[in-house]
Structure formats: structure tokens, C-alpha cells
N, C-alpha and C positions, 0 to 999 in steps of 0.2 A: 116354813122356810121361805126366804125371799126368792124372787125370781132370779136375782143375780147369782145365787148359789147353784142354780140349776144349769148355768151356762157352762159349756165345755171350753177347753183350751183354745179351740179355733173359732167357734161360732160367735164368741163375744166380740170379736173384732168387726163383724158386720155392723153391729149397732154403733160402734164407735165412729164409723165413717158414714153412717146414715143409710146403710142398706139393711133391709129386713127380708127374711124369707128367701134369701139367695141360696142356691144349691150348696150343700156342705162341701162338696168336692172342690169348689172354687174358693174356699175360705182362705187358702194360703195367700191369694192375691190381696185380701183385706188385711191379713196378718202382717204382710210385708209393708203395708201402708201405715202401720201404727208406729208412731215416732218413739214410743216407749222403748222399743228394742233397738232403736238406732240403726236399723237396716237401711232405711230410705230417708231422704230429707223430707221435711214437712210440705214442701211445694210439689204438688202432684205433677206439674209440667216437667219436672226434672226426673221423674221416676223411670221413664223408658230409657233415658241415657244412663242412669245409675244401674239399672238392671242389666243393661248391656255390659257395662263395666264389671259388674259382679260376675257375670257369666264368663267374661274373658279372664278375669282374675282366677276363677275356679279352674278354668282350662289350663292356664299357665302354671299354677301350683301343681296341678295333677301331672302335667307334662314333666315338670322338674323332678317330681318324685319318681316317675318312671325312668327318667334318664339316669338317675343315681341308684336305680334298682331297689328302691324302698317299697314300691308297690308294682303290681302287674295287673293284667286284665283278669287274673283269677283271685286277686286279693279281695277278701270280704269287704263290702261297701263301708261298714262301720269302721273297719281298720283304716280304710282310705281316708275317711273323715278325720280320724285321729292323727294320722301322719300329716295331713294337710294343716290341721290346727297346730301341731307341733312345729312344723316348718315355719308357719306364719308368725308364731309366737317366739321363735328362736329356741325351742326346746327339743328339736329333733335329735335323738341320740345318734351316736356315731355308727351304730349298726342296728338293723332291724331285729337282730337276734337278742338284743339286750332285753332283760326282763322289764315288764311294765311296772311303772310306779303306781301307787294307790290312786293318784289323781287321774292316771290314764285309764285305770279300771272303771273309775266313776264316769269318765267321759264316754267310754264304750257302752256302759249301761244306759246312759242318757241317750246316746246316739241310736242304740238299738230300739229303744222305745219310740224315739222321734221318727225313726224310719217307718214305723207302723202307722204314723199319723200323716206323714207327708210323702207324696208320691214322687215329686220331682227332686232329683238328687242335688241340683244346685240350690234350690230353695231350702231343702232339708239341711244342707251343710251350713248355710248362712244362719238359719234359725238355731241350730245346735251351737254354732260359734257364739252367737249373741247371748243365748241362754246361759251357756257356761261362763262367758265373760261377765254376765250380770252376777252370777254366783261368786265369781272370783274377785269382783270389784265392789259392787254395791253392798253385797252381803258378806264381804270378807271378814268383817269384825263381828257380825251377828251370828254367823253359822256356828262358831265355836261355843257360843253361849246357849245354844238350843238344848243340849242335854240337861243343863241346869234348869232351864225353863220347863222342860218336860217333867222333871222331878217335882218342881213347884206346882204345876197345874194338875199332875196326877195326885199329889197330896190333897189338893183342894177337892178333887172329884171323888177320890176313894183312897183315903189314908191307909186303910187296912191292906189294900192291894200293894201299895208302896212299901209298907212294912214287911210284907211277905217277900218282895223283891230284895229288900235289904237283908233279911234273915238268910236268904239264899245267896247272898253276895253277888246278886245279879245286876244291880243298878249300873255298875261300871262296865259291865260286859254285854249290855244290850246292843242290838245292831244299829248303832248311831250312824255309822257310815252309810248303810243302806237307806236309812231314813232321811238323813240330813245332807249328805254329800252327793248321794245319787238321787235324792228327792223322790224316793220310793220306786225308782225305775227298777224293774225286776221283782218288785214286791206286789204292786197293784196292776191290774189289767188296764189296757189302753183307755177304755171308757172312763174309768175312775181317775186315772192318772191325768187325763186332760183337765179335769175340773180342779185338781190340786195345782197343777202347773199354771193354770189360768190365774189363780190367786197369787202365786209366786211372781209371775210376770207383772201382774197388776200392782205389785208394791209391797207384799208382805211375805217374808220367809217364815214368819211365826206360824203360818198355816200348817207347816210341816209338823210343828210341835203338837198341834191338836189332832192331827191324823194319827200320830204315834200314841197319844193318850187314848184316843177312841179305840184303837186296835187293842190296847190293854183292857179297856172297859168291856169291849165286845167279847173278848175271849177270857174274861176274868175266871170263870169256872175252870177252864182248861189250865190256865197259868197257875192258879192257886193249887191245883193238883200236882204240879211239877215241883220237885224238891231240890233241884240243882240249877245253877246258873247256866250250865251247858245245855241242859234240856230246854230251859226257858228260851234261851237265845236261838237254839235250833228251830223251835216251834215258830218263833216270831219271824224268823227269816223265811219261813215257808207257810204263811198263813193260808187258810182256805180262801179261794177266790170268790166264792158265791156270796160273800157278805160285803164285798168291797164297796159297792155303790152305797149301801146303807151306812157303812163306816164313814165314807167321805161326807155324806149328807149330815150325819151327826157331828162330825168333826167341824164342819162349817158352822153348825149351830153353836158349838162350843166356842169357836173363834169369835162369833158375834156376842156370845154371852159374856166372855171375859174381856174382850177388847172393843166392844161396840161395833163400829163399822170401820175397821182399821185399814182402809185402802192404802194408806201411806206409811203404816207402821211396819217396821222391819223386825 
């Protein structure tokens, strides 16, 4: 496996700006300097001013939500992030008691995972915001195509396994939202998730397809023993965590096998 595939979601940004061996806990500073996410301008002399602006904007939005009683000091932090994002994007519902939309559930799952990676709440919100915006803009047309791509690559890797899924009428009922809309948040542990999200941020959402394929290949014996779509889906939604790092490593190998080095492929 290449060295690149070993890097996690945060540490890759040290090398992008010329720092090596810096403490992992400071990696957010480097992540925020990466222009790929659009959080800060490319001119470093502007960063302090922009970061001050971002903090003020965070405080203003949070204050507004408290004034209209959408959040309070006891509101879970991930829900605060969601309400801030909704307010800024013009999607805040008329009442906080309204049921959440599927896209809101996906946001919360991503936010909960990101919260485990990023300590500072302001930084965390801006990274979540930009990550979700990337999914909703750059990958807007690509994400709906991923289930079909999953079927295509699974057929290439193990046609018998795909046939079993079809015989169980499971192909259309697989946890695609968990895999492709939540980007495996709530499915993979943080250490594995960072490596997957690194690839997504770096330019390819197709990485998600190969993680899904590798999950099926890793648990082939278990899946082949299940004879209903419901049982298969339930298992895949709660896969054992102890194989996650190996799954991601093999998935990245599959990614390179089928796509070369698709840094910019979506």
C-alpha cells in the first residue's frame, strides 16, 4: 500500500503546507490552511483576520439561535451545529419540534463523528459546514450514482456474492444512505473514518464505493449465510468494528486497482 493511503483525515494537511512531524493535536490549524475546503484564503497573511471573522460569525449565529429559542446551553453540541447550518443556509424549520429530514440526520451523523476528531467547537463547525457543502455541491451529481457503481465493482470482484444479494432482493435495500450520504459516519470508528474522509476531501467520493465493496468482501461468509434482505441490511448497518482498519486499507487498494490514482476523480 502507498504511503498516501496510510495518512488520516487530519495529518495529511501537514505535508500539504510543508510541516512534518507536527503534533497531531494541532493538525486543525493546518487543515484550516488547506484551500481545498475553502475555509481560509490562500494568502496566509489574511488568515488571522479571517479566523477572527469566522469566530465572530459563529458567535453571532449561535446568539441568534438562542434569542429565538432554537437552542439553549443544554442543547447537544451536534444539534447546535445542525441549527447553525440550517439558519445559515436558509433551511431552519419554523419550530425546533419539527421532525428532522433525512439530510438533517446525515448532517448529525457526520457532525457527531467530526466532533470526536476536532476539539475546538468553532473549528469543528466550519469543517463540518465545508465538508457537508462539498457533498452537496461538488458531489451532488455523483453521490446518486454510487449505488450503481457499487453494484458494478462488486460484480467485478465477486459476482457470486452479488448474485446472492440479488436472489435475496437485497441490492436495493442495502444501507446506501449510511454509506454514501453519511460517508460511513456511525459505521466506522474514528481512526478508520479519518482515512476515508481524507480521500473524499482530497477529491474522490468514489472511495466510498470501494469501502462498501470491501465490507461485503470481508464479511462474505456471514452475508452468504443470511437469506433475507432485512437480515443482510441489519448486519451491514452494524458491522464488527475490529476489522475496520483492514477494510479501509483494502478498500484503498481496490480504489487504486480500478481507478489508478484518482485524486481528482469523483
